[in-house]
C-alpha positions in Angstrom: -5.4 122.4 100.5 -2.3 124.3 101.5 -2.7 126.7 104.5 -3.2 129.7 102.2 -6.0 128.0 100.2 -7.6 126.8 103.4 -7.5 130.3 104.9 -9.0 131.7 101.7 -11.8 129.2 101.8 -12.4 129.8 105.5 -12.4 133.6 104.9 -14.8 133.2 102.0 -17.1 131.1 104.1 -17.0 133.5 107.0 -17.8 136.4 104.6 -20.7 134.6 103.0 -22.1 133.5 106.4 -21.4 137.0 108.0 -19.3 135.4 110.8 -16.4 137.1 112.5 -13.1 136.5 110.7 -10.8 133.8 112.0 -8.5 134.6 114.9 -5.2 136.1 113.8 -6.8 138.1 110.9 -4.6 137.7 107.9 -2.3 135.2 109.6 -3.4 131.6 109.2 -2.8 129.6 112.4 -1.1 126.9 110.5 
C-alpha cells in the first residue's frame, strides 16, 4: 500500500476498534 492507503486502513481500524487516532492526526508519518 502507498502511505495514503496505509493511513486510511489504519484510521479505519482505529475507528472500528475505538482506539485513539494515529499520532500526527491527518499527517501520515511516512
